[in-house]
py3Dmol code that shows the C-alpha trace and the ligand (Angstrom):
import py3Dmol

protein = """\
ATOM      1  CA  MET A   1     -17.928 -28.742  18.441  1.00  0.00           C
ATOM      2  CA  ARG A   2     -21.035 -27.622  20.629  1.00  0.00           C
ATOM      3  CA  GLN A   3     -18.484 -26.732  23.395  1.00  0.00           C
ATOM      4  CA  LEU A   4     -16.600 -24.710  21.338  1.00  0.00           C
ATOM      5  CA  TYR A   5     -19.573 -22.811  20.244  1.00  0.00           C
ATOM      6  CA  ILE A   6     -20.456 -22.062  23.701  1.00  0.00           C
ATOM      7  CA  LEU A   7     -17.050 -20.990  24.605  1.00  0.00           C
ATOM      8  CA  TYR A   8     -16.982 -18.683  21.860  1.00  0.00           C
ATOM      9  CA  HIS A   9     -20.072 -16.733  22.735  1.00  0.00           C
ATOM     10  CA  TYR A  10     -19.022 -16.613  26.425  1.00  0.00           C
ATOM     11  CA  LEU A  11     -15.835 -15.231  25.449  1.00  0.00           C
ATOM     12  CA  ILE A  12     -17.655 -12.440  23.217  1.00  0.00           C
ATOM     13  CA  VAL A  13     -19.831 -11.532  26.165  1.00  0.00           C
ATOM     14  CA  ASN A  14     -17.216 -11.168  28.462  1.00  0.00           C
ATOM     15  CA  ILE A  15     -15.232  -9.137  26.126  1.00  0.00           C
ATOM     16  CA  LEU A  16     -18.013  -6.771  25.779  1.00  0.00           C
ATOM     17  CA  TYR A  17     -18.371  -6.751  29.659  1.00  0.00           C
ATOM     18  CA  TYR A  18     -14.783  -6.286  29.834  1.00  0.00           C
ATOM     19  CA  PHE A  19     -14.759  -2.934  28.113  1.00  0.00           C
ATOM     20  CA  CYS A  20     -17.390  -1.614  30.454  1.00  0.00           C
ATOM     21  CA  SER A  21     -16.378  -3.076  33.681  1.00  0.00           C
ATOM     22  CA  GLY A  22     -15.538  -0.875  36.392  1.00  0.00           C
ATOM     23  CA  ILE A  23     -16.902   2.058  34.459  1.00  0.00           C
ATOM     24  CA  ARG A  24     -20.473   1.768  34.607  1.00  0.00           C
ATOM     25  CA  GLU A  25     -21.349  -1.425  36.543  1.00  0.00           C
ATOM     26  CA  GLY A  26     -21.627  -3.564  33.403  1.00  0.00           C
ATOM     27  CA  VAL A  27     -23.613  -1.214  31.159  1.00  0.00           C
ATOM     28  CA  ILE A  28     -23.112  -1.802  27.571  1.00  0.00           C
ATOM     29  CA  PRO A  29     -24.419   0.988  25.592  1.00  0.00           C
ATOM     30  CA  LEU A  30     -26.576  -0.230  22.713  1.00  0.00           C
ATOM     31  CA  LEU A  31     -27.315  -3.595  23.992  1.00  0.00           C
ATOM     32  CA  GLY A  32     -30.656  -2.390  25.435  1.00  0.00           C
ATOM     33  CA  ALA A  33     -31.744  -1.255  21.949  1.00  0.00           C
ATOM     34  CA  ILE A  34     -30.455  -4.317  19.941  1.00  0.00           C
ATOM     35  CA  ILE A  35     -31.797  -6.863  22.359  1.00  0.00           C
ATOM     36  CA  GLY A  36     -35.254  -5.071  22.250  1.00  0.00           C
ATOM     37  CA  ASP A  37     -34.960  -5.187  18.432  1.00  0.00           C
ATOM     38  CA  ILE A  38     -34.161  -8.691  18.169  1.00  0.00           C
ATOM     39  CA  ILE A  39     -36.680  -9.884  20.926  1.00  0.00           C
ATOM     40  CA  GLY A  40     -39.546  -7.819  19.361  1.00  0.00           C
ATOM     41  CA  SER A  41     -38.510  -8.967  15.799  1.00  0.00           C
ATOM     42  CA  PRO A  42     -40.573 -12.262  15.337  1.00  0.00           C
ATOM     43  CA  TYR A  43     -43.994 -10.549  16.692  1.00  0.00           C
ATOM     44  CA  GLU A  44     -44.023  -7.528  14.301  1.00  0.00           C
ATOM     45  CA  HIS A  45     -47.443  -7.610  12.828  1.00  0.00           C
ATOM     46  CA  SER A  46     -48.555 -10.355  15.032  1.00  0.00           C
ATOM     47  CA  PHE A  47     -50.602  -8.515  17.754  1.00  0.00           C
ATOM     48  CA  ILE A  48     -49.712 -11.068  20.363  1.00  0.00           C
ATOM     49  CA  LYS A  49     -51.419  -8.750  23.219  1.00  0.00           C
ATOM     50  CA  THR A  50     -49.753 -10.733  25.804  1.00  0.00           C
ATOM     51  CA  GLU A  51     -46.568 -10.274  28.093  1.00  0.00           C
ATOM     52  CA  GLU A  52     -45.984 -14.125  28.218  1.00  0.00           C
ATOM     53  CA  PHE A  53     -43.954 -15.135  25.400  1.00  0.00           C
ATOM     54  CA  PRO A  54     -40.658 -16.622  24.946  1.00  0.00           C
ATOM     55  CA  LEU A  55     -37.753 -14.026  24.415  1.00  0.00           C
ATOM     56  CA  PHE A  56     -35.693 -15.934  21.647  1.00  0.00           C
ATOM     57  CA  ILE A  57     -37.397 -18.152  19.003  1.00  0.00           C
ATOM     58  CA  GLU A  58     -35.827 -19.495  15.860  1.00  0.00           C
ATOM     59  CA  LYS A  59     -37.017 -16.508  13.763  1.00  0.00           C
ATOM     60  CA  SER A  60     -35.487 -13.861  16.200  1.00  0.00           C
ATOM     61  CA  THR A  61     -33.078 -11.771  14.518  1.00  0.00           C
ATOM     62  CA  PHE A  62     -31.500  -8.260  14.057  1.00  0.00           C
ATOM     63  CA  THR A  63     -33.528  -5.910  11.743  1.00  0.00           C
ATOM     64  CA  ASP A  64     -33.206  -2.478  10.605  1.00  0.00           C
ATOM     65  CA  ASP A  65     -33.550  -1.022  14.263  1.00  0.00           C
ATOM     66  CA  THR A  66     -30.526  -2.807  15.132  1.00  0.00           C
ATOM     67  CA  VAL A  67     -28.303  -2.042  11.828  1.00  0.00           C
ATOM     68  CA  LEU A  68     -29.236   1.825  11.854  1.00  0.00           C
ATOM     69  CA  THR A  69     -28.470   2.045  15.909  1.00  0.00           C
ATOM     70  CA  VAL A  70     -24.986   0.829  15.047  1.00  0.00           C
ATOM     71  CA  ALA A  71     -24.943   3.241  12.080  1.00  0.00           C
ATOM     72  CA  ILE A  72     -25.420   6.231  14.352  1.00  0.00           C
ATOM     73  CA  ALA A  73     -22.969   4.911  16.799  1.00  0.00           C
ATOM     74  CA  ASP A  74     -20.456   4.565  14.192  1.00  0.00           C
ATOM     75  CA  GLY A  75     -21.286   8.163  12.887  1.00  0.00           C
ATOM     76  CA  VAL A  76     -20.922   9.321  16.697  1.00  0.00           C
ATOM     77  CA  MET A  77     -17.308   8.026  16.485  1.00  0.00           C
ATOM     78  CA  GLY A  78     -16.404   9.292  13.172  1.00  0.00           C
ATOM     79  CA  ASP A  79     -17.132  12.456  11.534  1.00  0.00           C
ATOM     80  CA  ARG A  80     -20.614  12.554  12.541  1.00  0.00           C
ATOM     81  CA  ASP A  81     -22.109  12.662   9.028  1.00  0.00           C
ATOM     82  CA  TYR A  82     -25.214  10.589   9.570  1.00  0.00           C
ATOM     83  CA  SER A  83     -26.240  10.486   6.007  1.00  0.00           C
ATOM     84  CA  LYS A  84     -23.094   8.830   4.939  1.00  0.00           C
ATOM     85  CA  SER A  85     -23.235   6.284   7.819  1.00  0.00           C
ATOM     86  CA  LEU A  86     -26.715   5.403   7.415  1.00  0.00           C
ATOM     87  CA  ARG A  87     -26.541   4.882   3.611  1.00  0.00           C
ATOM     88  CA  GLN A  88     -23.360   2.904   4.347  1.00  0.00           C
ATOM     89  CA  TYR A  89     -24.969   0.392   6.895  1.00  0.00           C
ATOM     90  CA  HIS A  90     -28.255   0.200   4.315  1.00  0.00           C
ATOM     91  CA  ARG A  91     -25.613  -1.025   1.619  1.00  0.00           C
ATOM     92  CA  LEU A  92     -24.089  -3.703   4.006  1.00  0.00           C
ATOM     93  CA  TYR A  93     -27.233  -4.880   5.190  1.00  0.00           C
ATOM     94  CA  PRO A  94     -29.681  -4.147   2.554  1.00  0.00           C
ATOM     95  CA  ASP A  95     -32.767  -6.759   3.612  1.00  0.00           C
ATOM     96  CA  ARG A  96     -33.190  -5.820   7.160  1.00  0.00           C
ATOM     97  CA  GLY A  97     -36.919  -4.572   6.887  1.00  0.00           C
ATOM     98  CA  TYR A  98     -36.317  -0.790   5.945  1.00  0.00           C
ATOM     99  CA  GLY A  99     -39.170   1.327   5.158  1.00  0.00           C
ATOM    100  CA  ASP A 100     -39.710   1.898   1.217  1.00  0.00           C
ATOM    101  CA  SER A 101     -39.190   5.649   1.965  1.00  0.00           C
ATOM    102  CA  PHE A 102     -35.687   5.012   3.724  1.00  0.00           C
ATOM    103  CA  SER A 103     -34.505   2.438   1.181  1.00  0.00           C
ATOM    104  CA  LEU A 104     -35.362   4.988  -1.731  1.00  0.00           C
ATOM    105  CA  TRP A 105     -33.572   7.716   0.224  1.00  0.00           C
ATOM    106  CA  ALA A 106     -30.274   5.340   1.109  1.00  0.00           C
ATOM    107  CA  SER A 107     -29.955   4.053  -2.462  1.00  0.00           C
ATOM    108  CA  SER A 108     -28.983   7.662  -3.847  1.00  0.00           C
ATOM    109  CA  GLU A 109     -25.926   9.720  -2.614  1.00  0.00           C
ATOM    110  CA  THR A 110     -27.729  12.836  -3.381  1.00  0.00           C
ATOM    111  CA  SER A 111     -31.065  12.290  -2.153  1.00  0.00           C
ATOM    112  CA  LYS A 112     -32.653  14.934   0.162  1.00  0.00           C
ATOM    113  CA  PRO A 113     -34.553  14.776   3.665  1.00  0.00           C
ATOM    114  CA  TYR A 114     -38.120  13.342   2.876  1.00  0.00           C
ATOM    115  CA  GLY A 115     -40.210  14.800   5.600  1.00  0.00           C
ATOM    116  CA  SER A 116     -40.629  11.422   7.448  1.00  0.00           C
ATOM    117  CA  PHE A 117     -42.597  11.405  10.792  1.00  0.00           C
ATOM    118  CA  GLY A 118     -42.165   7.666  11.103  1.00  0.00           C
ATOM    119  CA  ASN A 119     -40.349   6.186  14.228  1.00  0.00           C
ATOM    120  CA  GLY A 120     -37.231   5.554  12.279  1.00  0.00           C
ATOM    121  CA  SER A 121     -35.523   8.462  13.687  1.00  0.00           C
ATOM    122  CA  ALA A 122     -36.394   7.304  17.244  1.00  0.00           C
ATOM    123  CA  MET A 123     -35.590   3.664  17.078  1.00  0.00           C
ATOM    124  CA  ARG A 124     -31.635   4.518  15.630  1.00  0.00           C
ATOM    125  CA  VAL A 125     -31.007   7.296  18.096  1.00  0.00           C
ATOM    126  CA  SER A 126     -30.142   5.888  21.375  1.00  0.00           C
ATOM    127  CA  PRO A 127     -26.283   6.116  21.256  1.00  0.00           C
ATOM    128  CA  ILE A 128     -26.505   9.712  21.151  1.00  0.00           C
ATOM    129  CA  GLY A 129     -28.034   9.637  24.728  1.00  0.00           C
ATOM    130  CA  PHE A 130     -25.293   7.456  25.714  1.00  0.00           C
ATOM    131  CA  ALA A 131     -22.099   9.453  24.130  1.00  0.00           C
ATOM    132  CA  PHE A 132     -23.008  13.168  25.045  1.00  0.00           C
ATOM    133  CA  ASN A 133     -22.809  14.602  28.403  1.00  0.00           C
ATOM    134  CA  ASP A 134     -25.185  17.240  28.498  1.00  0.00           C
ATOM    135  CA  LEU A 135     -29.156  17.520  27.818  1.00  0.00           C
ATOM    136  CA  GLU A 136     -28.407  20.454  25.448  1.00  0.00           C
ATOM    137  CA  SER A 137     -25.762  18.509  23.520  1.00  0.00           C
ATOM    138  CA  VAL A 138     -28.159  15.182  23.261  1.00  0.00           C
ATOM    139  CA  VAL A 139     -30.954  17.100  22.009  1.00  0.00           C
ATOM    140  CA  LEU A 140     -29.072  18.966  19.282  1.00  0.00           C
ATOM    141  CA  GLU A 141     -27.217  15.900  18.216  1.00  0.00           C
ATOM    142  CA  ALA A 142     -30.518  13.914  18.105  1.00  0.00           C
ATOM    143  CA  THR A 143     -31.641  16.668  15.919  1.00  0.00           C
ATOM    144  CA  ARG A 144     -28.894  16.530  13.530  1.00  0.00           C
ATOM    145  CA  SER A 145     -29.325  12.519  13.331  1.00  0.00           C
ATOM    146  CA  ALA A 146     -33.090  12.726  12.563  1.00  0.00           C
ATOM    147  CA  GLU A 147     -33.179  15.572  10.283  1.00  0.00           C
ATOM    148  CA  VAL A 148     -31.166  13.727   7.322  1.00  0.00           C
ATOM    149  CA  THR A 149     -34.221  12.052   6.797  1.00  0.00           C
ATOM    150  CA  HIS A 150     -37.093  12.833   9.234  1.00  0.00           C
ATOM    151  CA  ASN A 151     -37.134  16.501   8.937  1.00  0.00           C
ATOM    152  CA  HIS A 152     -40.743  16.508  10.202  1.00  0.00           C
ATOM    153  CA  THR A 153     -41.425  17.923  13.440  1.00  0.00           C
ATOM    154  CA  GLU A 154     -42.739  14.603  14.941  1.00  0.00           C
ATOM    155  CA  GLY A 155     -39.792  12.924  13.305  1.00  0.00           C
ATOM    156  CA  ILE A 156     -37.417  15.316  14.938  1.00  0.00           C
ATOM    157  CA  LYS A 157     -39.312  15.042  18.304  1.00  0.00           C
ATOM    158  CA  GLY A 158     -39.487  11.324  18.616  1.00  0.00           C
ATOM    159  CA  ALA A 159     -35.642  11.416  18.462  1.00  0.00           C
ATOM    160  CA  GLN A 160     -35.042  14.401  20.752  1.00  0.00           C
ATOM    161  CA  ALA A 161     -37.514  12.483  23.245  1.00  0.00           C
ATOM    162  CA  THR A 162     -35.805   9.324  23.025  1.00  0.00           C
ATOM    163  CA  ALA A 163     -32.511  10.346  23.268  1.00  0.00           C
ATOM    164  CA  SER A 164     -33.291  12.751  26.262  1.00  0.00           C
ATOM    165  CA  ALA A 165     -35.053   9.771  28.216  1.00  0.00           C
ATOM    166  CA  VAL A 166     -31.923   7.652  27.668  1.00  0.00           C
ATOM    167  CA  PHE A 167     -29.601  10.349  28.842  1.00  0.00           C
ATOM    168  CA  LEU A 168     -31.800  11.123  31.838  1.00  0.00           C
ATOM    169  CA  ALA A 169     -32.131   7.494  32.860  1.00  0.00           C
ATOM    170  CA  ARG A 170     -28.303   6.934  32.375  1.00  0.00           C
ATOM    171  CA  ILE A 171     -27.444   9.938  34.987  1.00  0.00           C
ATOM    172  CA  GLY A 172     -29.610   8.679  37.277  1.00  0.00           C
ATOM    173  CA  LYS A 173     -32.929  10.619  37.121  1.00  0.00           C
ATOM    174  CA  THR A 174     -35.956   9.107  38.815  1.00  0.00           C
ATOM    175  CA  LYS A 175     -38.738   7.758  36.577  1.00  0.00           C
ATOM    176  CA  ARG A 176     -40.823  10.481  37.696  1.00  0.00           C
ATOM    177  CA  GLU A 177     -38.310  13.177  36.739  1.00  0.00           C
ATOM    178  CA  ILE A 178     -38.108  11.532  33.379  1.00  0.00           C
ATOM    179  CA  ALA A 179     -41.892  11.562  32.559  1.00  0.00           C
ATOM    180  CA  ASP A 180     -42.186  14.985  33.846  1.00  0.00           C
ATOM    181  CA  TYR A 181     -39.367  16.173  31.340  1.00  0.00           C
ATOM    182  CA  ILE A 182     -40.616  14.175  28.389  1.00  0.00           C
ATOM    183  CA  GLU A 183     -44.189  15.293  28.792  1.00  0.00           C
ATOM    184  CA  SER A 184     -43.624  19.060  29.458  1.00  0.00           C
ATOM    185  CA  SER A 185     -40.871  19.193  26.706  1.00  0.00           C
ATOM    186  CA  PHE A 186     -42.396  17.193  23.963  1.00  0.00           C
ATOM    187  CA  ASP A 187     -46.295  17.254  24.708  1.00  0.00           C
ATOM    188  CA  TYR A 188     -46.464  13.587  24.986  1.00  0.00           C
ATOM    189  CA  ASP A 189     -49.222  12.051  27.137  1.00  0.00           C
ATOM    190  CA  LEU A 190     -47.548   9.604  28.999  1.00  0.00           C
ATOM    191  CA  THR A 191     -50.369   8.864  31.313  1.00  0.00           C
ATOM    192  CA  GLU A 192     -52.404   5.803  29.825  1.00  0.00           C
ATOM    193  CA  PRO A 193     -51.436   2.474  31.241  1.00  0.00           C
ATOM    194  CA  ILE A 194     -50.026  -0.164  29.028  1.00  0.00           C
ATOM    195  CA  ALA A 195     -52.908  -2.634  29.611  1.00  0.00           C
ATOM    196  CA  SER A 196     -55.270   0.019  28.543  1.00  0.00           C
ATOM    197  CA  VAL A 197     -53.331   1.029  25.417  1.00  0.00           C
ATOM    198  CA  ARG A 198     -52.938  -2.788  24.468  1.00  0.00           C
ATOM    199  CA  LYS A 199     -56.621  -3.017  24.067  1.00  0.00           C
ATOM    200  CA  TRP A 200     -56.908  -0.691  21.279  1.00  0.00           C
ATOM    201  CA  TYR A 201     -53.381  -0.399  19.822  1.00  0.00           C
ATOM    202  CA  SER A 202     -52.625  -1.307  16.429  1.00  0.00           C
ATOM    203  CA  PHE A 203     -49.601  -1.339  13.922  1.00  0.00           C
ATOM    204  CA  ASP A 204     -48.575   2.480  14.049  1.00  0.00           C
ATOM    205  CA  PRO A 205     -45.114   3.055  12.504  1.00  0.00           C
ATOM    206  CA  THR A 206     -45.509   7.115  13.062  1.00  0.00           C
ATOM    207  CA  SER A 207     -43.044   8.565  15.630  1.00  0.00           C
ATOM    208  CA  HIS A 208     -45.913  10.007  17.906  1.00  0.00           C
ATOM    209  CA  GLY A 209     -47.778   6.487  17.685  1.00  0.00           C
ATOM    210  CA  THR A 210     -44.761   4.731  18.906  1.00  0.00           C
ATOM    211  CA  VAL A 211     -42.565   6.895  21.006  1.00  0.00           C
ATOM    212  CA  PRO A 212     -44.886   7.728  23.951  1.00  0.00           C
ATOM    213  CA  HIS A 213     -46.213   4.022  24.182  1.00  0.00           C
ATOM    214  CA  SER A 214     -42.452   2.922  24.525  1.00  0.00           C
ATOM    215  CA  ILE A 215     -41.585   5.161  27.118  1.00  0.00           C
ATOM    216  CA  ARG A 216     -44.983   4.397  28.965  1.00  0.00           C
ATOM    217  CA  ALA A 217     -43.750   0.632  28.939  1.00  0.00           C
ATOM    218  CA  PHE A 218     -40.314   1.477  30.397  1.00  0.00           C
ATOM    219  CA  LEU A 219     -41.868   3.882  32.957  1.00  0.00           C
ATOM    220  CA  GLU A 220     -44.239   0.729  34.128  1.00  0.00           C
ATOM    221  CA  SER A 221     -41.645  -1.692  34.003  1.00  0.00           C
ATOM    222  CA  LYS A 222     -39.851  -3.486  36.928  1.00  0.00           C
ATOM    223  CA  ASP A 223     -36.641  -4.359  35.232  1.00  0.00           C
ATOM    224  CA  PHE A 224     -35.127  -4.598  31.709  1.00  0.00           C
ATOM    225  CA  VAL A 225     -36.761  -7.628  30.593  1.00  0.00           C
ATOM    226  CA  ASP A 226     -40.447  -6.529  31.804  1.00  0.00           C
ATOM    227  CA  ALA A 227     -40.083  -3.449  29.759  1.00  0.00           C
ATOM    228  CA  ILE A 228     -39.482  -5.380  26.688  1.00  0.00           C
ATOM    229  CA  ARG A 229     -42.175  -7.630  27.403  1.00  0.00           C
ATOM    230  CA  LYS A 230     -44.610  -4.758  27.985  1.00  0.00           C
ATOM    231  CA  ALA A 231     -43.417  -2.840  24.467  1.00  0.00           C
ATOM    232  CA  VAL A 232     -44.001  -5.945  22.675  1.00  0.00           C
ATOM    233  CA  SER A 233     -47.439  -6.822  24.430  1.00  0.00           C
ATOM    234  CA  LEU A 234     -48.824  -3.698  22.381  1.00  0.00           C
ATOM    235  CA  GLY A 235     -48.732  -5.482  19.215  1.00  0.00           C
ATOM    236  CA  GLY A 236     -47.917  -3.813  15.985  1.00  0.00           C
ATOM    237  CA  ASP A 237     -44.426  -2.574  15.343  1.00  0.00           C
ATOM    238  CA  SER A 238     -43.075  -4.448  18.115  1.00  0.00           C
ATOM    239  CA  ASP A 239     -39.391  -4.441  17.453  1.00  0.00           C
ATOM    240  CA  THR A 240     -39.288  -0.791  17.241  1.00  0.00           C
ATOM    241  CA  LEU A 241     -41.293  -0.327  20.444  1.00  0.00           C
ATOM    242  CA  ALA A 242     -38.886  -2.747  22.023  1.00  0.00           C
ATOM    243  CA  CYS A 243     -36.072  -1.336  20.960  1.00  0.00           C
ATOM    244  CA  ILE A 244     -36.970   2.138  21.903  1.00  0.00           C
ATOM    245  CA  ALA A 245     -38.110   0.890  25.334  1.00  0.00           C
ATOM    246  CA  GLY A 246     -35.076  -1.300  25.845  1.00  0.00           C
ATOM    247  CA  SER A 247     -32.693   1.525  25.170  1.00  0.00           C
ATOM    248  CA  ILE A 248     -34.207   3.596  27.991  1.00  0.00           C
ATOM    249  CA  ALA A 249     -34.686   0.623  30.367  1.00  0.00           C
ATOM    250  CA  HIS A 250     -31.091  -0.371  29.767  1.00  0.00           C
ATOM    251  CA  ALA A 251     -29.829   3.031  30.708  1.00  0.00           C
ATOM    252  CA  TYR A 252     -32.054   3.034  33.741  1.00  0.00           C
ATOM    253  CA  TYR A 253     -31.702  -0.592  35.191  1.00  0.00           C
ATOM    254  CA  ARG A 254     -28.067  -1.053  34.043  1.00  0.00           C
ATOM    255  CA  HIS A 255     -28.607  -4.572  34.033  1.00  0.00           C
ATOM    256  CA  ILE A 256     -29.693  -7.237  31.676  1.00  0.00           C
ATOM    257  CA  PRO A 257     -29.533 -10.952  32.469  1.00  0.00           C
ATOM    258  CA  ASP A 258     -26.561 -12.414  31.266  1.00  0.00           C
ATOM    259  CA  ARG A 259     -28.575 -15.423  29.336  1.00  0.00           C
ATOM    260  CA  VAL A 260     -30.366 -12.484  27.417  1.00  0.00           C
ATOM    261  CA  VAL A 261     -27.390 -10.858  26.594  1.00  0.00           C
ATOM    262  CA  GLU A 262     -25.475 -13.914  25.455  1.00  0.00           C
ATOM    263  CA  GLU A 263     -28.631 -15.046  23.258  1.00  0.00           C
ATOM    264  CA  ALA A 264     -28.809 -11.655  21.620  1.00  0.00           C
ATOM    265  CA  VAL A 265     -25.043 -11.266  21.051  1.00  0.00           C
ATOM    266  CA  HIS A 266     -24.783 -14.495  19.335  1.00  0.00           C
ATOM    267  CA  LEU A 267     -27.257 -13.358  16.703  1.00  0.00           C
ATOM    268  CA  LEU A 268     -25.054 -10.419  15.771  1.00  0.00           C
ATOM    269  CA  ASP A 269     -22.277 -10.666  12.912  1.00  0.00           C
ATOM    270  CA  ASP A 270     -18.627  -9.582  13.594  1.00  0.00           C
ATOM    271  CA  ARG A 271     -19.020  -6.156  12.232  1.00  0.00           C
ATOM    272  CA  LEU A 272     -22.182  -5.258  14.566  1.00  0.00           C
ATOM    273  CA  ARG A 273     -20.331  -6.767  17.533  1.00  0.00           C
ATOM    274  CA  SER A 274     -17.036  -4.750  16.991  1.00  0.00           C
ATOM    275  CA  VAL A 275     -18.586  -1.515  16.395  1.00  0.00           C
ATOM    276  CA  THR A 276     -20.714  -2.227  19.490  1.00  0.00           C
ATOM    277  CA  GLN A 277     -17.456  -2.794  21.543  1.00  0.00           C
ATOM    278  CA  GLU A 278     -15.716   0.217  20.269  1.00  0.00           C
ATOM    279  CA  PHE A 279     -18.469   2.458  21.090  1.00  0.00           C
ATOM    280  CA  CYS A 280     -18.789   0.888  24.503  1.00  0.00           C
ATOM    281  CA  SER A 281     -15.114   1.573  25.027  1.00  0.00           C
ATOM    282  CA  ARG A 282     -15.172   5.180  24.263  1.00  0.00           C
ATOM    283  CA  PHE A 283     -18.568   6.176  25.829  1.00  0.00           C
ATOM    284  CA  CYS A 284     -19.070   3.848  28.561  1.00  0.00           C
ATOM    285  CA  VAL A 285     -18.866   6.445  31.338  1.00  0.00           C
ATOM    286  CA  LEU A 286     -20.776   7.477  34.362  1.00  0.00           C
ATOM    287  CA  LEU A 287     -21.677  10.949  34.636  1.00  0.00           C
TER     288      LEU A 287
END
"""
ligand_1 = """\
1
MG
Mg -37.482 -3.177 12.455
"""
view = py3Dmol.view(width=600, height=400)
view.addModel(protein, "pdb")
view.setStyle({"model": 0}, {"cartoon": {"style": "trace"}})
view.addModel(ligand_1, "xyz")
view.setStyle({"model": 1}, {"stick": {}})
view.zoomTo()
view.show()
């Protein structure tokens, strides 16, 4: 039985890679965000303040960050009606740690954007950085995906900055080029080292209290897993910090260790896996 189980997950991972093989050196869009979310999930509110922790424990699971990332991916592949897609996925996965305001919004078909400046618009936006092929389109579509709920300046900015960073990493820009663009376009301060931020940082679900530190975690990292560890080590909203850092780090490094991919993919259900596969097959293209 155990062997069948291992074989099943081996096949799933290889199917995911198959869709991307030979096109983008094994890059599977979305997985960076999803893996960041799963690895960060048990440490939310725990303020662990260290980069030394087990990547997967029994409590590791996918949360709202993963569900809504897949919802945006699904929207990108469909009619780009992000309200509809976000509400649909909220209905499908009702208990995944959403903010109260989002749940209230998602529960009604007629609700209006609620002026949020939370980090939700940034955590779900990474598919747009993979799906569109010029910076102008990425920023425009990131805005569209954000403003259905997060129509506050900071909510929109967080989504634009995250999607831009994913896109620039994906097309091969250097860390310096990515940092310069983000700092000059979005007025984020990316200069404070993670070791310093870690000393004073606490739970901060705002966009401007999350996105710059997540980007900094990526900028300081030496590989994908290191970016995740640095993001989680800040303490606080660790799944979202790691989701955002992971999405950029994946686009940049183009490699996640097989063991990490396998552990994360087997925690997804069939629907999340299959939408990820479909998105991958459609947008896994190197510019
Ligand atoms: Mg979450």
